[in-house]
Phi, psi and omega in degrees: 000318179296318180296320178297316179303314181295320182295321179297315178298320181296320179297317178297320181291326177298314179298319178296323180295322179297320176295319180298316181299318179296317181296319180290328177296319176297318179298321180298319181298336180260010173076035180296139178283144174070024184297317184302313180295317180296315183295311182294320179294319179295317180296316180296319181293318181295319183258023184301133176236014184297325181296315178290326178298318180298318182293325184271322188252351178076192186296326183297320179295318178297313182298322181296319180298319187262001185308310181301317181294316181294322179296326177294320176300313184293325176295317177296324179295323179293327179282319181217091184289125176295148178290147177287162176083017180265208180239119178263125172260120182231147179155209187265206186296335177297336174271313185292331181273359180281085193299324182251030185305307180302323181291336180283345182227059186296336180285354183234150176275097188267134172244120185260115184229070178258147177231111182299123181095359184289152176255173175297322178298321177300314181299319179293316182294333183254014182302326182291347180245331183267339186237302191300324181300337184268355179042057184287156172274337177222139173240126177253124185244127167231110177197169181118333179302309182290328178301311180299319179296333180272001178089013179283137182288147178308321180297324179290322178295315179298323178293321178295322177296318178299324177296316178300314180299317180300318180296315180298313185283339174293324181266327185225080187302332184267356185288136177274135178244123184246123177260125174269122187304150175300130185275153168279153177210152179302320183293325184245036182300328180295341182269000184303318177300321179288326176296317178300318181295316179297315179301319180295320180296318181285323176301322179296326178297323183293339181283348183261356185210122182293346180275359180250147181218158185226128178250116182270093174267347182301307186296318183284352177265009176248150177272186184294341178265010179069027176257152180295136178280097186295338181291352180268000188240156173288179183297337182284350178073012182234317185261149184286148170261189183300321180294321178295317179290328176296320177297316178298317180303312181296323181287325185276325189311313184292349181263002185268354181261000000 
């Protein structure tokens, strides 16, 4: 039954991806900036298998997939080391595609560590390289979207988040960890019930520890009829546009102090 459920979601996502490719092709014809990154990130996110890879291959498989990207981060750090005690944003393409993220939070020393297509398990497995070296006072996490698309259960995503939190607090006991709720999106509208369930599980974790916080962007991204606000998304129906990121900025800012 679980396998059938996952297969149905994958079929819906495949159809959505074909629509996304067409939309991005139209954007390309009109000279959209950053199309290659957007297209590849959207494709990778839609067809993401990192969550299942993590379950089957363990940490070594996850690390191998992301090694080039992480090495680029580390190379940049050697050239210009970020100051400790800032705010690390870690997660999937919603973090990596936020082009002006540091400029949106000028009052904070932001370190942007997003991996397009990453799962919550990826973020947890790579916490020692994406988070801990910067000794941040706050960690902002957005992941779980791709996990659901890969058929990972909400309970597994919540467990992976708990693993990430344990690692952060084992090394940095005073650091605040902020989870940005899994967003609804036109492309993955069929996954909204599972997103709500995952968000509820992680929100419940924040109630047990004053060092944890939860930002509910899910609700504010719906209209009065409980439909996804399409004006917040790019043509692919998955990634945020400037209006979507402005909404996120306003929602997240108050949680950084």
